[in-house]
C-alpha positions in Angstrom: 134.4 110.9 117.7 133.5 112.0 121.2 135.8 113.6 123.8 138.7 111.6 125.3 137.7 109.6 128.4 138.2 111.1 131.8 141.7 110.6 133.2 142.1 107.6 135.4 145.5 106.8 136.8 146.6 104.1 139.3 150.3 104.3 140.4 151.9 100.9 139.7 153.8 99.2 142.6 153.0 102.2 144.8 153.6 100.5 148.2 156.8 99.0 147.0 158.1 102.4 145.8 157.2 104.0 149.2 159.0 101.1 151.0 162.2 101.5 149.0 162.3 105.3 149.0 160.8 105.7 152.4 163.8 104.5 154.4 162.6 101.4 156.1 166.3 100.3 156.3 168.0 102.0 159.3 170.7 103.5 157.1 168.2 105.3 154.8 166.9 108.8 155.5 163.3 110.0 155.6 163.9 113.7 155.3 165.2 115.7 152.3 163.9 115.7 148.8 163.1 113.2 146.1 163.2 113.5 142.4 160.2 112.0 140.5 161.4 112.2 136.9 158.2 110.8 135.4 155.6 112.5 137.5 152.6 111.6 135.4 149.4 112.4 137.2 151.3 112.5 140.5 150.2 109.1 141.9 153.6 108.0 143.2 154.5 111.5 144.5 151.2 111.7 146.4 151.9 108.4 148.1 155.5 109.5 149.0 154.3 112.8 150.4 151.6 111.2 152.5 153.9 108.5 153.9 156.9 110.8 154.5 156.0 114.1 156.1 159.5 115.4 156.1 160.1 114.8 152.4 159.6 117.2 149.5 159.4 116.2 145.8 160.8 117.7 142.7 158.5 116.3 140.0 159.0 116.5 136.3 157.4 115.2 133.2 157.8 115.9 129.5 154.0 115.9 128.8 152.4 119.3 129.5 148.9 117.9 129.4 149.6 115.4 132.1 151.5 118.0 134.2 148.3 120.1 134.4 146.5 117.1 135.8 149.4 116.5 138.3 149.3 120.2 139.5 145.6 119.8 140.4 146.1 116.4 142.0 149.0 117.6 144.1 147.9 121.1 145.0 147.0 120.1 148.5 150.7 119.5 149.3 151.6 123.1 148.7 155.3 123.9 148.6 156.3 120.4 149.5 156.2 119.6 145.7 157.7 121.6 142.9 156.6 120.7 139.3 158.5 121.5 136.1 158.3 120.3 132.5 161.4 118.2 131.7 162.5 115.2 129.8 164.7 112.7 131.6 167.6 113.8 129.5 167.2 117.4 130.9 167.3 116.3 134.6 171.1 116.8 134.9 170.6 120.4 133.9 167.8 120.8 136.5 170.1 119.4 139.2 172.7 122.1 138.5 170.0 124.8 138.1 168.3 124.2 141.4 171.5 124.4 143.5 169.9 122.3 146.3 171.5 119.6 148.4 171.6 116.2 146.8 168.3 114.3 146.6 167.8 111.3 148.9 165.6 109.5 146.4 165.1 109.3 142.6 162.1 107.6 140.9 161.6 106.9 137.3 158.5 105.1 136.0 159.4 104.7 132.3 157.2 104.1 129.3 153.8 105.4 128.4 151.3 106.6 131.0 147.8 105.2 131.1 146.6 108.7 130.6 148.4 108.8 127.3 147.3 105.3 126.2 143.7 105.9 127.0 143.4 109.2 125.1 142.8 108.6 121.4 143.7 112.2 120.6 147.3 111.5 121.6 147.7 108.8 119.0 149.2 106.0 121.2 146.2 103.6 120.9 145.6 101.0 118.3 142.2 100.2 119.8 140.7 103.7 119.2 141.2 105.8 116.1 143.2 109.0 116.5 146.0 111.0 114.9 149.1 109.0 114.4 151.3 111.1 116.7 152.6 109.3 119.9 154.7 112.3 121.0 154.8 112.5 124.8 156.5 115.9 124.4 154.6 117.8 121.7 157.7 119.9 121.0 159.5 116.9 119.5 159.8 117.3 115.7 159.2 113.7 114.6 155.8 112.0 115.1 154.8 108.4 114.5 153.3 109.5 111.2 156.6 110.9 110.0 158.4 107.6 110.7 155.7 105.4 109.1 155.6 107.5 106.0 159.3 108.4 105.4 161.5 105.6 106.8 162.7 102.9 104.4 161.2 99.4 104.4 164.5 98.0 105.9 164.6 100.7 108.7 161.0 100.1 109.6 161.5 96.3 109.8 164.6 96.8 111.9 162.7 99.2 114.2 159.7 96.9 114.7 162.0 93.9 115.5 164.5 95.6 117.8 162.2 98.0 119.7 159.0 95.9 119.6 160.3 92.3 119.3 158.0 91.9 116.4 159.1 88.8 114.5 156.8 89.5 111.6 158.5 92.9 111.1 159.4 92.3 107.4 156.0 91.6 106.0 154.5 94.4 108.1 157.1 96.9 106.8 156.6 95.8 103.2 152.8 96.2 103.6 153.2 99.7 105.1 155.5 100.9 102.3 153.2 99.5 99.6 150.1 101.1 101.2 151.7 104.6 101.8 152.4 105.0 98.1 148.6 105.3 97.6 147.7 107.2 100.8 150.0 108.4 103.6 149.2 107.1 107.1 147.7 109.8 109.3 145.5 107.8 111.7 146.1 105.0 114.1 143.1 103.1 113.0 144.3 102.8 109.4 147.7 101.5 110.5 146.3 99.1 113.0 143.9 97.7 110.4 146.7 97.2 107.8 148.8 95.3 110.4 145.9 93.1 111.3 145.1 92.4 107.7 148.8 91.6 107.0 149.5 89.2 109.9 146.1 88.1 111.1 144.4 88.6 114.4 145.2 85.4 116.2 146.9 85.3 119.6 146.4 87.1 123.0 147.8 90.4 121.8 146.3 92.7 119.2 148.5 92.2 116.1 149.5 95.9 116.2 150.7 95.9 119.8 154.4 95.5 119.2 154.6 97.8 116.2 152.9 100.6 118.1 155.3 100.0 121.0 158.3 100.3 118.7 157.0 103.5 117.1 156.3 105.1 120.5 159.8 104.2 121.7 161.4 105.6 118.6 159.3 108.8 118.6 160.1 109.6 122.2 163.7 108.3 122.1 162.9 106.2 125.1 166.1 104.2 125.2 168.3 107.3 125.2 166.1 109.1 127.7 166.3 106.2 130.1 170.1 106.1 129.9 170.3 109.8 130.5 168.0 109.6 133.5 170.1 106.8 135.0 173.3 108.7 134.6 171.7 111.9 136.1 170.6 109.9 139.1 174.0 108.4 139.6 175.7 111.8 139.5 173.1 113.6 141.6 172.0 111.3 144.4 173.3 111.7 147.9 175.3 109.0 149.5 172.8 106.4 150.8 170.2 107.9 148.4 168.0 105.4 146.6 167.3 105.0 142.9 164.0 103.2 142.0 163.1 102.4 138.4 159.9 100.9 137.1 159.9 99.5 133.6 157.4 97.7 131.4 159.6 96.8 128.4 162.0 93.8 128.7 164.8 95.8 127.0 164.4 98.7 129.4 164.5 96.3 132.4 167.8 94.8 131.1 169.2 98.3 130.7 168.4 99.1 134.3 169.7 95.7 135.5 173.0 96.1 133.6 173.5 99.7 134.8 173.0 98.8 138.5 175.1 95.6 138.2 178.0 97.4 136.6 177.7 100.1 139.2 177.7 97.6 142.0 180.9 96.0 140.7 182.4 99.5 140.5 181.5 100.2 144.1 178.8 102.8 143.2 175.6 101.0 144.2 174.3 98.4 146.6 171.5 96.7 144.7 168.4 96.4 146.9 166.4 94.2 144.5 168.2 91.0 143.6 165.2 90.2 141.6 162.8 92.9 140.4 159.7 93.6 142.5 156.5 92.8 140.6 152.8 93.4 141.2 150.9 90.9 143.2 147.7 89.3 142.1 145.4 91.8 143.9 147.1 94.7 142.2 147.0 93.1 138.7 143.3 92.5 139.2 142.7 96.2 139.9 145.2 97.4 137.3 146.0 94.9 134.5 148.8 97.1 133.2 150.7 96.4 136.3 151.3 92.8 135.1 154.4 93.6 133.1 155.9 96.1 135.6 159.3 95.5 137.1 160.8 97.6 139.8 164.6 97.6 140.5 166.3 99.7 143.1 169.7 100.4 144.5 171.4 102.5 147.2 174.1 105.0 146.3 177.2 103.9 148.3 178.9 106.3 150.7 182.3 105.6 149.3 181.3 106.2 145.7 182.8 109.2 143.9 180.2 112.0 143.2 179.5 113.1 139.7 178.2 116.5 138.5 175.8 117.0 141.4 174.3 120.3 142.7 176.7 123.2 143.0 176.0 123.6 146.7 177.9 120.4 147.4 175.7 119.6 150.5 174.3 116.2 150.9 171.0 115.3 152.4 169.1 117.3 155.1 166.4 119.9 154.5 165.9 121.7 151.3 167.7 125.0 151.0 
């Protein structure tokens, strides 16, 4: 097998993100700092820094390989961007550690990056053979191979159904458990082939799509990470600060919608997207993965009580 393909990354809904975080509304500020909790290759951050000359970005990602790409892509912005390795669940710690004023914006683009999906060596792809890994953060102890080879048939079936919406989860789980008794699963190709043989290859999606999605979400604890990131944003954002979240999984979109709706009823948020923003035809043509993206955003209300924000207690303005 040859080397992984060269990295290609197109930020999804980039102009919409800039419009929401860039303060087009008169009440929103265009100076201060923004948290990009899923920096990836830096595409959204680059757009924000180009459009908002008085903004600085604190960018984090849990994937060290992608962070190295981001550092190169963003080096021209100098000290306007700070990059650190962090999971979403660690952002609350970073907010206390940095001791800056509260951020005016907070962005999360959740799910797998195209840079992860397109690199067979990362083990996310069912289309190209690679190690059955799927860890965005390589320091996580549990890989996709561990789950496939050790979880019970019932637990696998439940996982594939709840996290992947795979309605053929039971026969797939049964086939996996029977096959692993002979040879443990170590490669993505072997697992994808077994799934295709078990349920057939009809339909628009590859038959392994939903199972691989469910495994990726379990390995990276994506549901818990999203909840932690939302909570950290609520506690840290400045009054009038904007939270923007892009999701690709219907369950994640519902989590974000519920979080913002409940917060709006409690007087914490003004929801800025009554319906989620979605990619237009031209963007989908350029980047087919944008088709399923949904962007929701809300403004932190001035009267809302602050949570465990930065120790400085200041709100907005220039970075300390």
